[in-house]
C-alpha positions as CSV (number, residue, x, y, z in Angstrom):
1,M,70.6,8.8,172.9
2,E,70.3,12.4,174.1
3,H,68.0,14.7,172.2
4,R,69.1,18.4,171.7
5,E,67.1,21.5,170.4
6,P,68.5,23.2,167.3
7,A,70.8,26.2,168.1
8,S,68.6,28.6,166.2
9,I,65.5,27.9,168.2
10,R,65.1,29.5,171.7
11,P,62.3,29.2,174.2
12,L,59.9,32.2,174.3
13,P,60.6,33.1,177.9
14,V,64.2,33.5,177.2
15,I,63.5,35.9,174.3
16,L,61.2,38.0,176.4
17,S,63.7,38.3,179.2
18,N,66.5,39.4,176.9
19,L,64.2,42.0,175.3
20,A,63.4,43.5,178.7
21,I,67.1,43.8,179.6
22,A,67.8,45.7,176.3
23,L,64.9,48.1,176.9
24,A,66.2,48.9,180.4
25,F,69.7,49.6,179.1
26,L,68.5,52.0,176.4
27,S,66.4,53.9,178.9
28,A,69.4,54.4,181.2
29,V,71.6,55.6,178.3
30,A,69.0,58.2,177.2
31,S,68.6,59.6,180.7
32,C,72.4,60.0,181.0
33,A,72.7,61.7,177.7
34,T,69.9,64.2,178.5
35,S,71.5,65.2,181.8
36,Q,74.9,65.7,180.2
37,G,73.4,67.8,177.3
38,T,71.8,70.1,179.8
39,A,75.0,70.5,181.7
40,Y,77.0,71.3,178.4
41,A,74.4,74.0,177.4
42,A,74.7,75.6,180.8
43,S,78.5,75.5,180.5
44,A,78.4,77.1,177.1
45,S,76.2,79.9,178.3
46,D,78.6,80.6,181.1
47,E,81.6,80.7,178.8
48,E,79.8,83.0,176.4
49,A,78.9,85.5,179.1
50,A,82.5,85.5,180.3
51,F,83.7,86.2,176.7
52,L,81.3,89.1,176.4
53,A,82.4,90.6,179.7
54,A,86.1,90.3,178.5
55,Q,85.3,92.1,175.3
56,E,83.5,94.9,177.1
57,K,86.6,95.3,179.4
58,K,88.9,95.5,176.3
59,E,86.7,98.2,174.7
60,E,86.8,100.2,177.9
61,E,90.6,100.0,178.0
62,K,90.7,101.0,174.4
63,K,88.6,104.1,175.1
64,E,90.9,105.1,177.9
65,E,93.9,104.8,175.6
66,E,92.3,106.9,172.9
67,E,91.4,109.6,175.4
68,Q,95.1,109.8,176.5
69,A,96.3,110.1,172.9
70,S,95.9,113.2,170.7
71,S,93.0,113.5,168.3
72,G,95.5,113.6,165.4
73,S,96.8,110.0,166.0
74,S,94.2,108.6,163.5
75,S,96.0,110.3,160.6
76,S,99.5,109.1,161.6
77,S,101.5,106.5,159.7
78,G,100.6,103.8,162.2
79,S,96.9,103.9,161.4
80,S,97.3,101.3,158.7
81,S,98.3,98.6,161.1
82,W,95.0,98.3,163.0
83,S,93.7,94.7,163.1
84,W,90.3,93.0,163.0
85,S,88.5,91.4,165.9
86,T,84.9,90.2,166.4
87,T,82.2,90.5,168.9
88,P,79.6,87.7,168.9
89,S,76.0,88.8,168.5
90,S,74.5,85.9,170.6
91,T,73.4,86.1,174.2
92,S,73.8,83.7,177.1
93,D,70.4,82.2,176.6
94,T,70.9,81.4,173.0
95,P,70.6,77.7,172.1
96,L,73.8,76.0,171.3
97,W,72.8,75.1,167.7
98,T,72.2,78.8,166.8
99,L,75.9,79.5,167.3
100,F,76.5,77.6,164.1
101,L,73.6,79.1,162.1
102,A,73.8,82.7,163.3
103,P,75.0,85.5,160.9
104,P,78.7,86.6,161.0
105,A,80.0,88.4,164.0
106,T,80.2,92.2,164.0
107,P,83.8,93.4,163.2
108,V,85.4,96.1,165.4
109,Y,88.8,97.7,165.3
110,Q,91.4,96.9,168.0
111,P,94.8,98.7,168.3
112,P,97.7,96.4,167.4
113,R,100.0,95.3,170.2
114,E,103.3,95.8,168.2
115,V,103.4,99.6,167.9
116,G,104.3,102.6,170.0
117,T,103.2,106.2,170.3
118,V,105.1,109.4,170.0
119,A,103.3,112.5,171.3
120,V,104.8,115.9,170.2
121,T,103.7,119.0,172.2
122,G,104.7,122.6,172.3
123,M,104.3,123.3,168.6
124,P,102.5,126.4,167.0
125,R,99.1,125.6,165.6
126,G,99.3,124.1,162.1
127,A,102.9,123.0,162.4
128,Q,103.8,120.3,160.0
129,V,105.0,117.1,161.7
130,H,107.1,114.6,159.7
131,V,108.7,111.3,160.5
132,D,111.8,110.3,158.6
133,G,111.1,113.1,156.1
134,L,107.5,112.1,155.4
135,V,104.6,114.3,156.5
136,T,102.4,112.6,159.0
137,G,100.1,115.3,160.2
138,F,99.7,118.8,161.5
139,A,99.6,120.2,165.1
140,G,96.1,120.9,166.4
141,P,94.9,124.1,168.2
142,D,96.6,122.9,171.4
143,G,99.9,122.5,169.5
144,T,100.1,118.7,170.0
145,L,100.0,115.6,167.7
146,A,100.3,111.9,168.5
147,V,101.8,109.6,166.0
148,V,101.6,105.7,166.1
149,L,104.9,104.2,164.8
150,P,106.3,100.7,164.6
151,P,109.2,99.8,166.9
152,G,112.6,101.1,165.9
153,R,114.5,104.3,165.5
154,A,112.9,107.3,163.8
155,V,113.6,111.0,163.3
156,V,110.6,113.1,164.2
157,G,110.5,116.8,163.2
158,A,108.2,119.8,162.9
159,S,108.3,123.0,160.9
160,R,106.1,126.0,160.2
161,F,106.7,129.2,158.3
162,G,107.8,131.9,160.8
163,Y,109.3,129.5,163.3
164,S,112.5,127.7,163.8
165,T,112.5,124.0,162.7
166,W,112.8,121.2,165.3
167,S,113.7,117.6,165.1
168,A,114.7,114.7,167.4
169,E,115.7,111.1,167.1
170,V,113.8,108.6,169.2
171,R,113.6,104.8,169.7
172,V,110.1,103.6,169.6
173,E,109.2,100.5,171.7
174,A,106.0,98.4,171.4
175,G,103.3,99.6,173.8
176,A,105.3,102.6,175.0
177,V,104.3,106.3,174.8
178,I,107.1,108.8,174.2
179,R,106.4,112.5,174.9
180,L,108.5,115.1,173.1
181,D,108.5,118.9,173.6
182,A,109.2,120.8,170.4
183,D,111.1,123.9,171.1
184,M,110.0,126.1,168.1
185,T,110.8,129.7,168.6
186,P,109.5,132.6,166.3
187,A,112.0,133.3,163.5
188,A,113.3,136.8,162.8
189,F,112.1,138.4,159.5
190,S,114.6,138.3,156.6
191,L,114.6,138.3,152.8
192,A,117.1,136.7,150.4
193,A,117.2,136.5,146.6
194,D,116.7,133.0,145.2
195,G,118.4,132.1,141.9
196,P,121.0,133.8,139.7
197,A,122.0,137.3,141.0
198,T,121.9,138.7,137.4
199,R,119.1,138.2,134.8
200,R,119.0,139.1,131.1
201,L,115.8,140.3,129.6
202,D,114.6,141.8,126.3
203,P,111.3,143.6,126.9
204,R,110.6,143.3,123.1
205,R,110.6,139.5,123.3
206,P,107.6,137.6,124.5
207,R,107.4,135.2,127.4
208,R,110.7,133.3,128.2
209,D,113.1,136.1,127.1
210,G,110.8,139.1,127.6
211,A,109.7,138.6,131.2
212,S,110.9,136.8,134.3
213,S,109.8,135.8,137.8
214,F,112.0,136.8,140.6
215,I,111.8,134.7,143.8
216,F,112.7,136.0,147.3
217,K,113.0,133.7,150.3
218,A,111.3,134.9,153.5
219,T,111.7,133.5,157.0
220,A,108.7,135.1,158.6
221,E,105.5,137.0,157.8
222,G,105.5,140.7,156.9
223,R,105.0,143.1,154.0
224,A,107.3,144.1,151.1
225,V,107.4,146.8,148.5
226,T,109.3,146.0,145.2
227,T,110.7,148.7,142.9
228,V,113.1,148.9,139.9
229,T,115.8,151.5,139.6
230,D,118.2,152.4,136.8
231,A,122.0,152.8,137.1
232,S,121.6,156.3,138.6
233,G,119.3,155.1,141.3
234,R,116.2,156.6,139.8
235,R,113.0,154.6,140.2
236,V,111.6,153.6,136.8
237,R,109.0,151.0,137.9
238,S,107.0,150.3,141.0
239,L,105.8,146.7,141.3
240,G,103.5,147.4,144.2
241,Q,103.2,146.2,147.8
242,S,102.6,142.6,148.7
243,D,101.9,140.5,151.8
244,V,104.6,138.0,152.7
245,D,102.8,135.0,154.1
246,E,104.7,132.2,152.5
247,P,108.4,131.2,152.3
248,D,108.5,132.1,148.6
249,F,107.7,135.7,147.7
250,I,107.5,136.0,143.9
251,V,107.6,139.1,141.8
252,A,107.3,139.3,137.9
253,W,108.7,142.0,135.7
254,D,108.6,142.4,131.9
255,G,111.4,145.0,131.5
256,R,108.9,147.9,131.1
257,G,108.7,151.2,133.0
258,D,105.7,152.7,134.7
259,D,104.5,154.1,131.3
260,G,104.2,150.5,129.9
261,R,107.0,151.0,127.4
262,P,110.1,148.9,127.1
263,L,113.0,150.4,129.0
264,P,116.2,151.1,127.1
265,A,119.1,148.6,127.2
266,G,121.2,148.9,130.4
267,T,121.6,147.6,134.0
268,Y,118.8,147.8,136.5
269,E,118.2,146.8,140.1
270,L,115.0,145.0,141.2
271,V,114.8,145.4,145.0
272,A,112.2,144.2,147.6
273,A,112.2,146.2,150.8
274,G,110.2,144.4,153.6
275,L,109.1,144.9,157.1
276,G,108.3,141.8,159.3
277,S,105.5,141.4,161.7
278,D,108.1,141.6,164.4
279,G,109.2,145.0,163.2
280,I,112.5,143.9,161.7
281,P,113.3,145.4,158.2
282,A,115.0,143.5,155.4
283,T,115.9,144.0,151.8
284,A,117.1,141.8,148.9
285,G,117.5,142.3,145.2
286,F,118.5,141.2,141.7
287,R,120.5,142.8,139.0
288,V,118.7,142.8,135.6
289,E,120.4,143.5,132.3
290,L,118.0,144.7,129.6
291,V,119.4,143.7,126.1
292,E,118.2,143.6,122.6
293,L,118.0,139.9,121.6
294,P,117.1,138.7,118.1
295,P,113.6,137.1,118.0
296,E,113.1,133.4,118.2
297,R,113.1,132.6,114.5
298,A,109.7,131.5,113.4
299,S,109.5,128.4,111.1
300,T,106.7,127.6,108.7
301,M,107.6,123.8,109.0
302,H,106.5,123.5,105.4
303,S,109.6,121.4,104.5
304,G,109.2,119.3,107.7
305,Y,112.3,121.0,109.3
306,S,112.5,124.3,111.1
307,G,114.0,127.1,108.9
308,S,112.7,128.8,105.8
309,I,109.8,127.5,103.8
310,L,112.0,125.2,101.6
311,A,115.3,124.8,103.4
312,P,116.3,123.9,107.0
313,D,118.7,126.0,109.0
314,A,121.2,124.9,111.7
315,T,119.4,126.7,114.6
316,V,118.2,124.3,117.3
317,M,115.5,125.4,119.7
318,E,116.5,125.5,123.4
319,R,115.2,122.8,125.7
320,G,111.8,123.7,127.2
321,A,110.9,126.0,124.3
322,S,108.3,125.1,121.7
323,Q,106.6,126.6,118.7
324,T,103.6,125.8,116.6
325,A,102.8,126.9,113.0
326,L,99.8,127.0,110.6
327,G,99.9,128.0,107.0
328,T,98.5,127.7,103.5
329,Y,99.0,129.1,100.1
330,A,97.0,128.9,96.8
331,I,99.0,127.8,93.7
332,V,98.1,128.1,90.1
333,E,99.8,125.6,87.7
334,T,100.1,126.1,83.9
335,T,99.4,123.1,81.7
336,V,98.8,122.5,78.0
337,T,95.1,122.4,78.8
338,G,95.0,125.6,80.9
339,L,95.4,126.4,84.5
340,R,95.0,124.2,87.5
341,G,94.9,125.3,91.2
342,R,95.7,123.7,94.5
343,A,95.8,124.9,98.1
344,P,98.2,123.0,100.4
345,L,97.3,123.4,104.1
346,W,99.8,122.3,106.8
347,Y,100.3,122.4,110.6
348,G,103.5,121.8,112.5
349,V,104.7,121.6,116.1
350,R,108.3,122.1,117.1
351,F,109.9,121.7,120.6
352,G,113.4,121.8,122.0
353,G,115.0,119.0,123.9
354,V,115.0,115.3,122.7
355,G,116.0,113.0,125.5
356,F,119.6,113.6,126.4
357,L,120.4,115.2,123.0
358,D,121.0,118.8,122.3
359,A,118.3,118.6,119.6
360,E,114.8,119.6,118.6
361,A,112.0,117.6,117.1
362,T,109.3,118.6,114.6
363,F,106.0,117.0,113.7
364,S,104.0,118.3,110.7
365,I,101.0,117.3,108.6
366,M,100.0,118.6,105.1
367,D,97.0,118.1,103.0
368,G,97.1,119.1,99.3
369,M,93.6,120.2,98.5
370,Y,92.5,120.9,94.9
371,L,90.7,124.2,94.4
372,G,87.0,123.8,93.6
373,Y,86.9,120.2,94.9
374,A,86.0,118.7,98.3
375,V,88.7,118.0,100.8
376,D,90.3,114.7,100.1
377,M,92.3,113.1,102.9
378,S,94.0,110.8,100.5
379,N,96.3,113.7,99.6
380,L,97.6,113.7,103.2
381,S,101.3,113.5,104.2
382,V,102.8,113.2,107.7
383,E,106.4,113.9,108.6
384,G,108.5,113.8,111.8
385,T,112.1,115.2,111.9
386,V,115.0,115.6,114.4
387,K,117.7,118.3,114.2
388,A,120.7,117.7,116.5
389,R,123.3,120.4,117.1
390,L,126.9,119.6,116.2
391,F,128.4,122.9,117.2
392,A,127.4,126.6,117.3
393,N,129.0,129.9,118.0
394,D,128.3,133.5,117.0
395,R,129.5,132.9,113.4
396,V,129.0,129.3,112.4
397,A,126.7,126.5,113.3
398,A,126.1,122.9,112.1
399,A,123.5,120.3,112.8
400,L,122.5,116.7,111.8
401,L,119.2,116.1,110.1
402,A,117.0,113.0,110.2
403,R,113.4,112.5,109.0
404,A,110.7,110.0,108.4
405,S,107.6,110.7,106.3
406,I,104.6,108.9,104.9
407,G,102.0,109.8,102.3
408,S,98.6,108.1,102.1
409,Y,98.2,109.5,98.5
410,L,100.9,107.1,97.0
411,D,99.7,105.2,94.0
412,P,102.4,103.2,92.2
413,T,100.3,103.0,89.0
414,A,100.3,106.8,88.6
415,S,103.9,107.8,87.9
416,G,103.1,111.5,87.9
417,Y,101.6,111.5,91.4
418,P,102.1,113.2,93.9
419,P,102.0,116.5,92.1
420,S,105.2,118.4,91.5
421,W,104.7,121.0,94.2
422,D,105.3,118.3,96.8
423,G,108.4,117.0,95.3
424,T,111.0,119.3,96.7
425,A,109.7,119.3,100.2
426,R,107.6,116.4,101.4
427,F,108.2,113.2,99.5
428,P,107.6,110.1,101.7
429,G,110.6,108.0,102.9
430,L,113.5,108.1,105.2
431,G,116.2,110.7,105.1
432,A,119.4,111.9,106.9
433,G,121.8,114.8,106.2
434,V,123.7,117.7,107.5
435,V,123.2,121.5,107.4
436,L,125.7,124.3,107.8
437,E,124.9,127.9,108.7
438,G,126.9,131.1,108.7
439,R,125.9,134.3,110.6
440,V,126.9,137.9,110.3
441,D,125.1,140.2,112.7
442,D,121.4,139.7,112.0
443,A,121.9,138.0,108.6
444,R,122.2,134.3,108.0
445,V,122.9,131.9,105.1
446,Y,122.5,128.1,105.3
447,A,122.7,125.1,103.0
448,S,122.0,121.4,103.5
449,A,122.5,118.1,101.8
450,E,120.2,115.1,102.6
451,A,120.0,111.6,101.3
452,V,116.5,110.1,101.0
453,G,115.3,106.5,100.4
454,S,111.8,105.6,99.4
455,T,109.8,103.0,97.4
456,Y,108.5,105.7,95.3
457,Y,110.0,108.4,93.1
458,P,108.0,110.8,90.8
459,G,108.3,110.0,87.2
460,W,109.9,106.6,87.7
461,G,108.2,105.4,84.6
462,S,110.2,107.8,82.4
463,G,113.5,106.4,83.7
464,P,115.3,103.0,83.3
465,W,113.0,101.3,85.8
466,T,110.0,99.2,84.6
467,T,108.6,98.8,88.1
468,P,108.8,100.8,91.3
469,G,111.5,99.7,93.7
470,L,113.8,101.2,96.3
471,F,114.9,104.7,95.1
472,V,117.7,106.7,96.7
473,W,118.4,110.3,95.8
474,A,119.6,113.5,97.3
475,Y,118.0,116.9,98.3
476,L,120.1,120.0,98.0
477,R,118.6,123.1,99.7
478,A,119.8,126.6,100.6
479,G,118.3,129.7,102.2
480,T,119.1,133.1,103.5
481,D,117.3,135.7,105.7
482,A,118.1,139.0,107.3
483,L,116.4,140.7,110.3
484,V,115.4,144.3,110.2
485,S,114.4,146.3,113.3
486,L,111.1,148.1,113.2
487,G,111.6,149.8,116.6
488,Q,108.6,149.7,118.8
489,A,106.7,147.7,116.1
490,G,109.1,144.7,116.5
491,D,111.3,143.1,113.8
492,L,110.9,142.0,110.2
493,S,112.6,139.1,108.6
494,V,113.1,138.9,104.8
495,G,114.2,135.5,103.4
496,A,114.4,133.3,100.3
497,S,115.1,129.6,99.7
498,V,115.6,127.1,96.9
499,A,115.4,123.3,96.7
500,A,116.3,120.7,94.1
501,R,116.5,116.9,94.0
502,T,118.9,114.7,92.1
503,Q,118.1,111.8,89.8
504,P,117.9,108.4,91.7
505,V,121.0,106.4,92.1
506,G,121.3,104.1,89.1
507,G,119.8,106.5,86.7
508,E,121.2,109.5,84.9
509,L,123.5,112.0,86.7
510,G,122.2,115.4,87.4
511,F,119.1,117.1,88.8
512,R,115.5,116.1,88.2
513,P,113.0,119.0,87.6
514,P,111.3,120.9,89.1
515,L,113.4,123.5,90.8
516,G,111.6,125.0,93.9
517,V,111.9,128.6,94.8
518,A,110.3,130.6,97.6
519,A,110.4,134.1,99.3
520,E,108.9,135.0,102.6
521,L,108.4,137.9,105.0
522,T,108.0,137.3,108.8
523,W,106.8,140.1,111.1
524,Y,107.7,139.7,114.9
525,P,105.5,142.1,116.8
526,A,107.1,143.5,119.9
527,A,106.3,141.6,123.1
528,S,104.0,139.2,121.3
529,P,104.3,135.4,121.1
530,F,102.9,135.4,117.5
531,A,104.8,135.9,114.2
532,L,102.9,136.6,111.0
533,Q,104.2,135.3,107.7
534,A,103.5,136.0,104.0
535,Y,105.2,133.9,101.3
536,A,105.4,133.3,97.6
537,V,106.3,129.9,96.1
538,G,106.9,128.5,92.7
539,E,108.4,125.5,90.8
540,W,110.0,125.5,87.4
541,R,110.1,122.3,85.4
542,D,110.8,123.7,81.9
543,F,110.1,126.7,79.9
544,G,106.5,125.5,79.2
545,S,105.6,124.2,82.7
546,W,105.8,126.2,85.9
547,Y,103.6,127.3,88.7
548,F,103.4,130.1,91.2
549,G,101.4,130.9,94.3
550,G,101.3,132.8,97.6
551,G,99.8,132.5,101.0
552,L,99.8,133.4,104.7
553,G,100.8,131.7,107.9
554,V,101.1,132.3,111.7
555,T,103.6,131.0,114.2
556,M,103.3,131.0,118.0
557,S,106.3,130.6,120.3
558,F,106.1,129.4,123.9
């Protein structure tokens, strides 16, 4: 029987020979890898050097393109389309592994390939260049400007005061440079009146109605002398000499003569006579009618609406006009225990124009301070109102009323609070109504009816209600005033107003005391935006309870 060695056992010579063969194979592989790695590193260094050379060439080409373009191209509309590129910071002898561990490459700008250039020449220095209506830059000292634009059609134009305008339509192609010569010739000097040919002014009125700015359009540089003459051609005011160095030449006049006094009503001519730098004369003018307008009626805004101190009128302030008022009065009230004093202080703002409506809005705030005590903000009330014109002519006017007011002083447990002086004017709640006004020359009379809803009504505990709820009642107010001319001192308005409120709906029919009464004087100084006011106020509840008081206020019109 044949004897065999186990498969897992091999003779020692065989093992040694196999080990020698493995060592030889590993040595050969290591040698090959080393030689190939050296070749790859050399190849990488060569490619890196070629990359840097290409980058340097690109930068040289870029510098040449920038030297050909104008210095203003950097401010053109195409500047925002520059793209990022990178320049490696390594050198040819840098080991391969440092390419992966080195810091980020340095960024540089490169011009995009998808834009073109429009170069405009032949412009006067400082000419404004615009593309499709948008300003892109200004001509330099050499009268040129280069603009980088995306491909497509564009309208390129140039303008400058004193020269003719120029424009051209071009088609921009990527990578192309289009050169345009702007033929801008000097313009001849001329003047023209800008705006309505006839203006109306009242030199006794401030600001909007008492003065005006007159604009003349000029085509080139020069000088102009402006004068005002009356219907007979006599010069009544010299407005001086001015340099004309812009397209708009503006002159202001307040309707006064050289002596500083308001000129009498009539028709006048305001004429600007100019001489251009080119020696060409030109004239232009306006016709001005001086009239006597009634003053912008000042409002105390005590009642929340514009008008007299207790009653709104139907006059609506024109859009763009505004008014502000500040006032106070001290009142003394008789009671069974003696006298008590208060001093309401209020501030209001009024402005014309509410959205698309022919209306005015008023915002006012009032604090009822007790004399001899510290100011208590819990007596504060705030109100906002809107008055919208229904119709108006020289004799009759009508307007809608709407208001919303709040009072931080409300206390449902104190049925006698707020005090009675506030009752006819500034109770909190929502309201809406209508006012009518009649006019005869400088005198007016007006009356209003307004429905008001609130969760509070003074004296509710003395009525059929056991707890406060929603109360609805009406205000009836009326006023009158007349304007008296004081000549050079301005105008004086004398007025009076009354206000009453009804019992709430669901209670007794009739009026609820007190009845409010007021009288006021308003002085409108000539050519001043301010109006000074003095007023007396009072409320009558019954024969044993009434109060009276007086105070001052000031209104400013804009």
